[in-house]
C-alpha positions in Angstrom: -3.8 -8.6 -7.9 -6.7 -7.2 -6.0 -9.7 -6.2 -8.1 -11.7 -3.2 -7.4 -14.9 -1.7 -9.0 -15.4 1.5 -10.8 -13.5 3.4 -13.4 -9.9 4.5 -13.1 -8.3 7.5 -14.8 -8.3 7.8 -18.6 -6.3 5.3 -20.5 -2.7 6.4 -21.1 -2.0 4.3 -24.2 -1.2 0.7 -23.5 -0.5 -1.0 -26.9 0.0 -4.4 -28.3 3.7 -4.1 -27.8 3.8 -1.8 -24.7 4.4 1.9 -24.4 6.9 4.0 -26.2 9.4 6.0 -24.1 12.5 8.0 -24.4 16.0 6.7 -24.3 16.0 6.6 -20.5 13.3 4.1 -20.4 10.8 6.4 -18.7 7.2 6.4 -20.2 6.7 8.8 -23.1 3.4 10.7 -23.2 3.7 11.4 -26.9 4.1 7.8 -27.7 1.2 7.0 -25.4 -1.1 9.3 -27.4 0.0 7.7 -30.7 -1.0 4.3 -29.3 -4.6 5.1 -28.5 -5.9 3.9 -31.9 -4.0 0.7 -31.4 -5.5 0.2 -28.0 -9.0 0.7 -29.4 -8.4 -2.1 -31.9 -7.2 -4.4 -29.2 -10.1 -3.9 -26.9 -12.8 -3.2 -29.5 -14.8 -6.2 -28.3 -14.7 -5.0 -24.7 -17.1 -2.4 -23.3 -16.4 -1.3 -19.7 -19.3 -1.4 -17.2 -19.7 -0.2 -13.7 -18.6 -3.7 -12.5 -15.4 -3.8 -14.6 -12.5 -4.7 -12.3 -9.6 -2.3 -12.1 -6.2 -2.0 -10.6 -4.9 1.5 -9.6 -3.7 3.4 -12.6 -0.1 2.7 -13.6 2.5 5.1 -12.1 5.2 6.5 -14.2 7.7 5.9 -11.4 8.2 2.8 -9.4 8.8 -0.8 -10.4 5.3 -1.9 -11.5 4.6 -2.0 -15.3 1.3 -2.7 -17.0 1.2 -4.4 -20.4 -1.9 -5.2 -22.3 0.0 -7.8 -24.4 3.4 -8.3 -25.9 2.9 -10.3 -29.1 5.5 -10.3 -31.9 7.0 -6.8 -31.3 9.2 -5.4 -34.0 13.0 -5.2 -33.5 12.8 -1.5 -32.8 9.9 -2.1 -30.3 11.8 -4.9 -28.7 14.8 -2.7 -28.0 12.7 -0.1 -26.5 10.9 -2.6 -24.3 14.2 -3.9 -23.0 15.2 -0.3 -22.2 11.9 0.2 -20.4 12.5 -3.0 -18.4 15.9 -1.7 -17.3 14.2 1.4 -16.1 11.7 -0.5 -14.0 14.4 -2.7 -12.6 16.4 0.3 -11.6 13.4 1.9 -9.9 12.8 -1.3 -7.9 16.4 -1.8 -6.9 16.7 -5.0 -9.1 13.1 -6.1 -9.0 10.1 -5.3 -11.2 6.6 -6.6 -11.4 4.8 -6.8 -14.8 1.0 -7.1 -15.0 0.2 -8.7 -18.3 -3.3 -8.2 -19.7 -3.8 -4.9 -18.0 -4.3 -1.5 -19.6 -2.5 1.6 -18.3 -5.5 2.9 -16.5 -5.7 -0.4 -14.5 -8.5 -2.1 -16.5 -8.2 -5.9 -16.3 -8.9 -6.8 -19.9 -7.2 -10.2 -20.0 -5.7 -12.3 -22.8 -6.6 -15.5 -24.5 -4.3 -18.5 -23.7 -2.5 -18.1 -27.0 -1.9 -14.4 -26.5 -0.8 -14.9 -22.9 1.8 -17.6 -24.0 3.1 -15.3 -26.7 3.4 -12.4 -24.2 5.2 -14.4 -21.6 7.6 -15.7 -24.3 8.4 -12.1 -25.3 8.9 -11.3 -21.6 11.3 -14.2 -21.3 13.3 -12.8 -24.3 13.3 -9.3 -22.8 14.6 -10.6 -19.5 17.3 -12.6 -21.1 18.5 -9.6 -23.0 18.8 -7.4 -19.9 20.3 -10.3 -17.9 17.3 -10.9 -15.6 15.2 -13.8 -14.6 11.4 -14.0 -14.5 9.0 -15.9 -12.3 5.3 -16.1 -13.0 3.7 -15.3 -9.6 0.2 -16.1 -10.6 -2.4 -16.3 -13.4 -5.9 -15.2 -12.8 -9.0 -15.5 -14.9 -11.0 -12.4 -15.8 -14.8 -13.0 -16.0 -16.1 -11.2 -19.1 -18.7 -12.1 -21.7 -16.2 -13.5 -24.2 -16.4 -16.7 -26.2 -13.0 -17.8 -24.8 -11.6 -17.4 -21.3 -9.3 -14.5 -20.7 -6.5 -14.3 -18.1 -4.1 -11.8 -16.6 -0.7 -12.7 -15.3 1.6 -11.2 -12.7 5.3 -11.7 -13.3 8.3 -10.9 -11.1 11.5 -9.8 -12.9 14.7 -10.0 -10.9 18.2 -8.8 -11.8 21.0 -8.3 -9.3 22.5 -4.9 -10.2 25.9 -5.2 -11.8 27.6 -3.4 -8.8 26.0 -5.7 -6.2 26.4 -9.4 -5.3 22.7 -9.8 -4.3 19.6 -7.8 -3.3 19.4 -7.3 0.4 16.6 -6.6 2.8 16.7 -6.3 6.6 13.8 -7.5 8.7 13.7 -6.8 12.5 11.9 -9.6 14.4 9.8 -8.2 17.3 7.4 -9.8 19.8 6.8 -10.8 23.4 9.0 -13.3 25.2 8.0 -16.9 24.3 6.1 -15.9 21.3 8.2 -18.1 19.0 10.4 -15.6 17.3 13.7 -17.5 17.4 12.0 -20.8 16.7 10.4 -19.3 13.5 13.7 -18.0 12.3 15.3 -21.3 13.0 12.7 -23.1 10.9 13.1 -20.6 8.0 16.9 -20.5 8.0 17.6 -24.1 8.8 14.9 -25.7 6.6 13.7 -28.1 9.3 10.5 -27.9 11.3 10.6 -27.6 15.1 9.9 -30.6 17.4 7.6 -28.6 19.7 10.4 -28.2 22.3 12.5 -25.5 20.7 15.1 -27.6 18.8 14.9 -25.3 15.8 16.1 -22.2 17.8 19.2 -23.7 19.3 21.6 -22.7 16.5 20.5 -19.1 16.8 21.4 -18.5 20.5 24.8 -16.9 21.2 25.1 -17.5 25.0 24.7 -20.4 27.3 22.0 -18.8 29.4 19.9 -18.3 26.3 20.1 -22.0 25.5 19.2 -22.8 29.2 16.3 -20.4 29.4 15.2 -20.5 25.7 15.0 -16.7 25.8 17.0 -14.3 23.5 18.9 -11.6 25.4 21.2 -10.3 22.6 20.9 -9.3 19.0 21.6 -12.0 16.5 21.5 -12.1 12.7 20.2 -14.9 10.5 20.0 -15.0 6.7 17.5 -16.5 4.2 18.2 -16.5 0.5 16.1 -16.8 -2.6 17.4 -17.6 -6.1 16.2 -16.0 -9.3 13.3 -18.6 -9.5 12.1 -17.7 -6.1 13.3 -20.9 -4.5 14.5 -20.8 -0.9 18.2 -21.2 -0.2 19.1 -21.9 3.5 21.3 -24.1 5.6 19.4 -27.2 4.6 21.2 -27.1 1.3 24.3 -24.9 2.1 26.8 -25.5 4.9 28.0 -21.9 5.2 26.7 -18.4 4.9 29.2 -17.9 2.1 27.5 -20.6 0.0 24.1 -19.1 0.6 25.4 -15.7 -0.6 26.9 -17.2 -3.7 23.7 -19.0 -4.7 21.2 -16.3 -3.8 20.0 -13.4 -5.8 18.0 -12.0 -2.9 19.0 -12.1 0.8 16.7 -11.5 3.8 18.7 -10.6 6.9 16.6 -11.2 10.0 17.6 -9.2 13.1 16.4 -11.3 16.0 15.6 -9.0 18.9 14.9 -9.8 22.6 11.3 -10.0 23.7 11.7 -9.8 27.5 11.1 -6.3 29.1 14.5 -6.6 30.9 16.3 -6.4 27.5 14.1 -3.7 26.0 17.1 -1.3 25.6 18.8 -3.9 23.5 15.7 -4.2 21.3 15.5 -0.5 20.9 19.2 -0.4 19.9 18.5 -3.0 17.2 15.7 -1.0 15.8 17.5 2.4 15.8 20.9 1.2 14.8 20.5 -1.4 12.1 17.9 0.5 10.0 15.6 -2.4 9.2 13.5 -2.2 6.1 10.6 -4.0 7.7 9.5 -5.3 11.1 8.0 -8.7 11.7 5.9 -8.7 14.9 5.4 -12.3 16.2 2.4 -13.0 18.4 1.6 -16.3 20.0 -1.8 -17.6 19.1 -2.5 -19.0 22.6 -1.5 -15.9 24.6 -2.5 -13.1 22.2 -1.3 -9.6 22.8 0.7 -9.8 26.0 3.8 -8.5 27.7 5.9 -6.2 25.4 3.8 -6.8 22.2 2.1 -3.4 22.4 5.3 -1.6 23.2 7.2 -3.3 20.3 4.4 -2.3 18.0 4.6 1.2 19.2 8.4 1.4 18.8 8.2 0.2 15.2 5.4 2.8 14.4 7.3 5.6 16.2 10.4 4.8 14.0 8.1 4.5 10.9 9.2 1.0 10.1 6.6 -0.9 8.1 5.1 -3.8 10.0 3.7 -7.2 9.2 2.4 -9.6 11.8 2.9 -13.4 12.2 0.6 -15.3 14.6 2.6 -18.4 15.6 1.8 -21.6 17.5 -1.5 -22.2 15.7 -0.9 -25.9 16.1 -1.5 -25.5 19.9 -4.9 -23.8 19.6 -8.3 -24.4 18.3 -9.5 -22.5 15.3 -11.7 -20.4 17.5 -8.7 -19.3 19.6 -6.7 -18.3 16.6 -9.6 -16.3 15.3 -10.0 -14.6 18.7 -6.3 -13.6 18.5 -6.8 -12.2 15.0 -9.8 -10.2 16.1 -7.8 -8.9 19.1 -5.0 -7.7 16.8 -7.4 -6.2 14.3 -9.0 -4.1 17.1 -5.6 -2.8 18.3 -4.5 -2.0 14.7 -7.7 -0.1 13.9 -7.5 2.1 17.1 -6.7 5.8 16.8 -3.0 6.3 16.9 -2.4 3.1 14.9 -4.9 3.6 12.1 -3.8 0.4 10.4 -5.7 -1.7 7.9 -5.2 -5.4 8.8 -5.1 -8.0 6.0 -5.3 -11.7 6.9 -3.3 -13.8 4.5 -5.0 -17.1 3.6 -3.6 -18.0 0.1 -0.7 -17.4 -2.2 -2.8 -14.8 -4.1 -3.4 -13.0 -0.8 0.4 -13.0 -0.1 1.2 -11.5 -3.5 -1.6 -8.9 -3.3 -0.5 -8.0 0.2 3.0 -7.1 -1.0 1.7 -4.6 -3.6 -0.7 -3.0 -1.1 1.9 -3.1 1.7 4.4 -1.2 -0.4 1.9 1.3 -1.8 0.2 2.1 1.5 2.0 2.1 4.9 -1.3 1.6 6.6 -1.7 -2.0 5.3 -0.7 -4.6 7.8 -0.5 -8.2 6.5 -1.3 -10.9 9.2 0.0 -14.5 8.7 -1.2 -17.4 10.9 1.3 -20.3 10.9 3.0 -23.1 12.8 6.7 -23.8 13.2 5.9 -27.4 14.2 3.4 -28.5 11.5 4.6 -26.0 8.8 1.1 -24.7 8.3 1.2 -21.5 6.1 5.0 -21.2 6.2 5.0 -21.3 2.4 2.8 -18.1 2.3 5.3 -16.2 4.5 8.1 -17.4 2.1 6.2 -16.1 -0.9 5.7 -12.8 0.8 9.4 -12.4 1.7 10.5 -13.5 -1.8 8.3 -10.9 -3.6 8.6 -7.9 -1.2 10.8 -5.2 -2.6 13.0 -2.6 -0.9 11.0 0.6 0.0 13.7 3.0 -1.1 13.6 3.8 -4.8 16.6 4.3 -7.0 16.6 8.1 -6.7 16.7 8.0 -2.9 19.5 5.5 -3.0 21.5 7.6 -5.5 21.1 10.7 -3.4 22.4 8.8 -0.3 25.4 7.4 -2.3 26.3 10.9 -3.5 26.7 12.2 0.0 30.0 11.9 2.0 30.7 8.6 3.7 29.3 8.0 7.2 29.6 4.6 8.8 28.0 3.7 12.1 30.1 1.6 14.5 27.9 -1.0 16.2 30.3 -3.8 17.1 34.1 -3.9 17.8 36.2 -7.1 17.5 39.8 -8.2 17.6 40.5 -10.9 15.0 43.8 -12.9 15.1 45.8 -12.2 11.9 43.5 -9.4 10.9 43.6 -6.9 13.7 40.8 -4.6 14.8 37.4 -5.1 13.0 34.3 -3.0 13.3 30.8 -3.9 12.3 27.9 -1.6 11.5 25.9 0.1 8.8 26.9 2.6 6.1 24.5 5.4 6.5 25.5 7.5 3.5 28.1 7.6 0.7 30.3 4.8 -0.6 33.1 3.0 1.2 36.0 1.2 -0.6 39.1 -0.8 0.5 41.9 1.7 1.3 39.6 4.7 1.8 41.0 7.1 4.5 38.4 8.0 7.1 38.3 9.6 10.6 36.6 8.0 13.6 35.1 9.6 16.7 34.1 11.6 18.6 36.1 10.5 21.7 35.1 11.7 25.2 37.1 14.8 24.5 35.5 15.4 21.1 38.5 14.4 19.0 38.5 12.3 15.7 41.3 9.9 14.7 42.5 9.1 11.2 42.4 5.5 9.9 42.3 3.5 6.7 39.9 0.7 5.6 41.8 -2.6 5.1 39.1 -5.0 3.8 35.3 -5.3 3.7 33.0 -8.3 4.3 29.2 -8.6 3.9 27.6 -11.8 5.3 31.1 -13.3 5.7 31.8 -12.8 2.0 34.5 -10.4 0.7 33.2 -7.2 -0.8 35.3 -4.4 -2.4 32.6 -1.7 -2.3 30.1 -0.9 0.4 27.0 1.3 -0.5 24.7 3.4 1.6 22.2 1.3 3.6 24.4 -1.8 3.6 25.7 -3.5 6.7 29.2 -4.9 6.8 32.4 -5.5 8.9 35.5 -3.4 8.1 39.1 -4.4 9.0 41.1 -1.6 10.4 44.5 -3.4 10.7 46.6 -2.3 13.7 44.3 0.6 14.7 44.2 0.8 18.5 41.0 -0.8 19.7 41.0 1.2 22.9 40.2 4.3 20.9 37.0 2.8 19.7 33.6 2.4 21.3 30.1 1.6 20.2 28.2 4.7 19.0 31.1 6.3 17.2 31.0 7.1 13.5 33.6 6.8 10.7 33.3 9.6 8.2 35.1 11.2 5.3 37.7 13.8 6.3 36.0 16.2 3.9 33.0 16.2 6.1 34.9 18.2 8.8 32.8 16.6 11.5 31.7 18.9 14.4 30.5 17.7 17.8 27.4 18.8 19.7 26.6 18.7 23.5 23.1 20.0 23.3 20.2 19.3 20.9 16.5 20.2 20.5 13.9 17.5 19.9 10.2 17.6 19.4 8.9 14.9 21.7 5.6 13.4 22.7 5.5 12.1 26.3 3.6 8.8 26.0 3.6 8.0 29.7 5.3 9.1 32.9 4.1 9.1 36.5 5.5 12.6 37.2 6.2 15.8 35.4 9.0 15.9 32.8 11.0 18.9 34.1 14.4 20.6 34.0 17.2 18.5 35.3 15.4 15.2 34.6 17.7 12.5 33.1 16.6 10.2 30.3 18.3 7.6 28.1 18.3 8.7 24.4 18.4 6.3 21.5 19.6 8.0 18.3 20.7 5.6 15.5 23.5 3.6 17.0 23.9 5.8 20.1 22.5 5.0 23.5 23.4 7.8 25.9 22.1 9.7 29.0 20.9 13.2 28.4 19.7 15.9 30.8 16.6 18.0 30.2 17.6 21.6 30.2 14.3 23.4 29.4 10.6 22.8 29.2 8.1 21.0 31.4 5.9 18.2 30.0 3.2 15.9 31.3 1.8 12.7 29.9 0.2 13.1 26.5 1.7 16.5 25.9 3.9 17.5 22.9 6.7 20.1 23.0 10.2 21.0 21.8 12.6 20.1 24.5 16.3 21.1 25.0 18.6 18.2 26.0 22.3 18.1 27.1 24.4 15.0 26.4 26.8 13.5 29.0 29.3 12.8 26.2 29.6 14.6 22.9 28.1 13.3 19.6 28.8 14.2 16.0 26.4 16.9 14.9 23.4 15.6 12.9 20.0 17.2 11.8 16.5 15.9 11.7 17.2 12.5 13.2 14.4 10.4 14.7 15.1 9.4 18.3 13.5 7.5 21.2 13.9 8.4 24.9 13.2 6.3 28.0 13.7 7.1 31.7 16.5 5.2 33.5 13.9 4.0 36.0 12.1 2.0 33.3 15.4 0.6 31.9 
């Protein structure tokens, strides 16, 4: 709850029992006007000054709600407050943050201990009524000239939507080779600190050469759960992923990507295909910005994936070395082209404040300094991951689900007793067991009919898959030879058409020669990695233009898709 100085916008009517609203739970301006007199009585002893601390004024949309106090509401008022809580939970995809002791214009008035206890009790009753759980993130004293101390409280409300098993966020893990990415994930997901020689990362590796070299070369997935109280659920208490999913109300899926430049195309595929909500850039404290760190940062920014940074291995360095690495990162983040605002996290309050600012402003970049060996500041990263909400709001999610089904095929398996299984992400629509779909395009541009047998998410059975969720789909006896990575499975009603050529507005970041007609590049679009030939336009380093490309193989037609290109020489 970061405090700022100066006055916010005019008060919108915070009352003793909260705001009135219409039946949908949205704030009501009429009721807010009626409550101005009530607010004046509540804060009659308080006279704002130029030094009065403020939060940003409350927004009508979103999952953050300000309440001055909630003391003994009437039954009618209680019912309305419950409806309002449902609205905020819906806006936050199952999570809402309540600021108690704060007026609608953001003024931090605070409450006495008795008023705060009564308000939190009411909040508990409201959460119970809507089937949610609450966690008090922090209480903070407000310094005013009152006879008694006054406090404000920040409370996290969490309710898993009725049509979901748990809340789900995807975090792509980026960083240079040997920066400690896999070790950090091993510590978070296994619940045991590393021994300084990479023991924690062994369970994450998929291939023998990864174990032998200690370097990730493929994409792997790890999960970390949080229950309704914000407590960590990982493999230290659960034997299987199914047990973690059953106990968790919120799941963080980490996408562990390769750091070595040799595997950069695999890293790009992980970023474009799996649609991460956030990117965690891991930087080693003793080496600083090195190797592919800058390129990984640039990739995440190009794809507009929000970034937070973890400086690892602080146990190997002096404090001066860690601070030098922090300053180095701050200089890079503030440079033109990045224009980021770094925020170093040093306490639990900083972590909670960073979440709010990180979500509200894409320019904020939280920086954590921690150790996977000593465990220093690991708890701050866990607090951050527990509180951080999904960036897409309920309206955007509903719009995606109303569209026709489109599933991206990223992986293909043959499972004994099940048949052909595909893994990937549902880009739009809703997918159910038994739904008829078509898959393609093949090299000749055709689409084949198929039917969905069963669905699994995080190794747990799931009957319905919604836009933005990753899962594996069983296709029964469908011929695996007809499938390849990069295909899509769509509703027959979509009448999919293929394209051979596309136009793209590109910026040539660097190339030793002129980008001219006939030049071949590797294009990354969602789950597709394919060679394309430049058919028109010449371009030099630093220039921007609309360029015409031609694919080697056909793709399903799409519009306004963000893409990355790299020359085959660099791959």
